C-alpha positions in Angstrom: -95.9 74.8 44.8 -95.8 78.1 43.0 -95.4 81.3 44.9 -98.2 83.9 44.5 -96.2 86.6 46.3 -95.0 89.5 44.1 -91.2 89.7 43.5 -89.4 91.9 46.0 -87.8 95.1 44.7 -84.1 94.8 45.6 -83.6 98.6 46.0 -86.6 98.8 48.4 -85.4 95.8 50.3 -81.9 97.4 50.7 -83.5 100.5 52.1 -85.5 98.5 54.6 -82.4 96.6 55.6 -80.6 99.9 56.2 -82.9 100.6 59.1 -81.1 97.8 61.1 -78.1 99.3 62.8 -75.0 97.2 62.8 -71.4 97.4 63.9 -68.6 97.3 61.3 -65.7 94.9 61.4 -62.7 94.2 59.3 -62.0 90.6 58.4 -58.3 90.1 57.5 -55.5 87.7 57.2 -51.8 87.7 56.2 -51.2 86.5 52.7 -48.0 86.1 50.7 -48.0 89.7 49.6 -49.2 91.3 52.8 -52.5 91.7 54.6 -55.8 91.1 52.7 -59.1 92.1 54.2 -62.6 93.5 53.8 -65.2 95.4 55.8 -68.4 93.7 56.8 -71.5 94.9 58.6 -72.9 91.4 59.2 -70.7 90.1 62.0 -72.5 88.2 64.8 -71.9 85.9 67.7 -73.3 82.5 67.0 -72.4 80.4 70.1 -70.6 80.6 73.4 -69.9 76.8 73.7 -68.3 76.2 71.4 -67.2 79.8 70.7 -68.4 80.6 67.2 -69.0 83.8 65.2 -70.1 84.4 61.6 -69.7 87.1 59.0 -71.5 87.3 55.6 -69.4 88.1 52.6 -70.7 88.8 49.1 -69.9 86.0 46.6 -68.6 88.7 44.2 -65.9 89.8 46.7 -62.5 89.8 45.1 -61.0 89.4 48.6 -62.9 86.3 49.5 -60.7 83.9 47.5 -57.6 85.2 49.2 -59.2 85.0 52.7 -60.6 81.5 52.0 -57.0 80.2 51.4 -56.2 81.2 55.0 -57.2 79.1 58.0 -57.1 81.8 60.6 -58.7 85.2 60.3 -58.6 88.4 62.4 -61.7 90.3 63.1 -61.5 93.9 64.3 -64.6 95.6 65.6 -64.2 99.2 64.4 -64.1 101.8 67.2 -66.1 105.0 66.9 -62.9 107.0 65.9 -62.0 104.6 63.0 -64.3 106.0 60.4 -61.3 106.7 58.1 -60.8 102.9 57.9 -64.0 102.6 55.9 -62.6 104.9 53.3 -59.3 103.1 53.2 -61.1 99.8 52.6 -62.8 101.2 49.5 -59.4 101.4 47.8 -58.1 98.5 45.7 -57.2 95.5 47.9 -53.4 96.0 47.6 -53.8 99.6 49.1 -56.3 99.0 51.9 -53.8 98.7 54.7 -51.7 101.7 53.6 -51.6 104.3 56.4 -53.5 101.9 58.8 -51.8 100.6 61.9 -52.2 96.8 62.2 -50.5 93.7 63.6 -50.5 90.1 62.7 -50.6 87.1 65.0 -48.1 84.3 64.5 -50.8 82.3 62.7 -51.6 85.1 60.3 -54.7 86.8 61.8 -54.6 90.5 61.1 -56.0 93.0 63.6 -56.3 96.8 63.4 -54.7 98.7 66.2 -57.2 100.8 68.2 -60.2 98.5 67.5 -62.9 98.3 70.0 -62.5 94.5 70.1 -60.6 91.9 68.2 -61.1 88.2 67.6 -58.7 85.6 66.2 -60.8 82.9 64.6 -60.2 79.7 62.6 -62.3 79.3 59.5 -64.7 76.4 60.1 -66.6 76.5 56.8 -68.1 78.7 54.1 -71.9 78.2 53.7 -73.5 79.3 50.5 -76.5 81.7 51.2 -78.0 83.4 48.1 -75.7 86.1 46.8 -73.4 85.8 49.9 -71.5 83.1 51.8 -71.7 82.8 55.5 -68.2 82.3 57.0 -68.5 80.3 60.2 -65.5 80.8 62.5 -64.3 79.2 65.7 -63.0 81.9 68.1 -59.5 81.1 69.4 -58.7 84.4 71.1 -60.2 87.8 71.8 -59.7 91.1 73.4 -61.7 94.2 74.0 -61.3 97.8 75.1 -64.1 98.6 77.6 -63.5 102.4 77.0 -64.0 102.2 73.3 -67.3 102.8 71.6 -68.3 101.0 68.4 -68.7 102.5 65.0 -72.3 101.9 63.9 -73.6 101.7 60.4 -77.2 102.8 60.1 -79.3 104.1 57.1 -76.1 104.0 55.0 -74.2 106.4 57.3 -71.5 106.0 60.0 -72.7 106.8 63.5 -71.5 106.8 67.0 -73.3 105.8 70.2 -73.7 108.5 72.8 -70.9 108.0 75.4 -73.6 108.1 78.1 -75.0 104.9 76.5 -71.7 103.0 77.1 -71.7 103.1 80.9 
């Protein structure tokens, strides 16, 4: 069956998607030369039983091959005071963790200090999805700071929630 719908304009679609606010996370693991990681705005809970989360990563990501060689990843939900992390993660991958405080678990999950929440998760599988892959991850451990507000990405800008909203 042939579609009669007009082709979507990618730029207009991107602008429409920008109306959906999302949190920002770093996805990181310890590799041979140090930590490797990226920022994603597509992190979501999938299931409580079993505990699963997912994150979408562009297939053109230069960090994805290094991450996919690791079995355990750290996910850090950026707190509202961690805007500078987004700038740091625009640098070349070898420089992203310079001047950022982080720690690694014994199994190689890398978490940022000061994050609103962190998850240690085992890579279950990578699922091809258009120009991205969906990383499905099994949560092994987590922590959260009830006093921390999330950093929100909306309409291509970093935003904070009103502290009154966090009660």
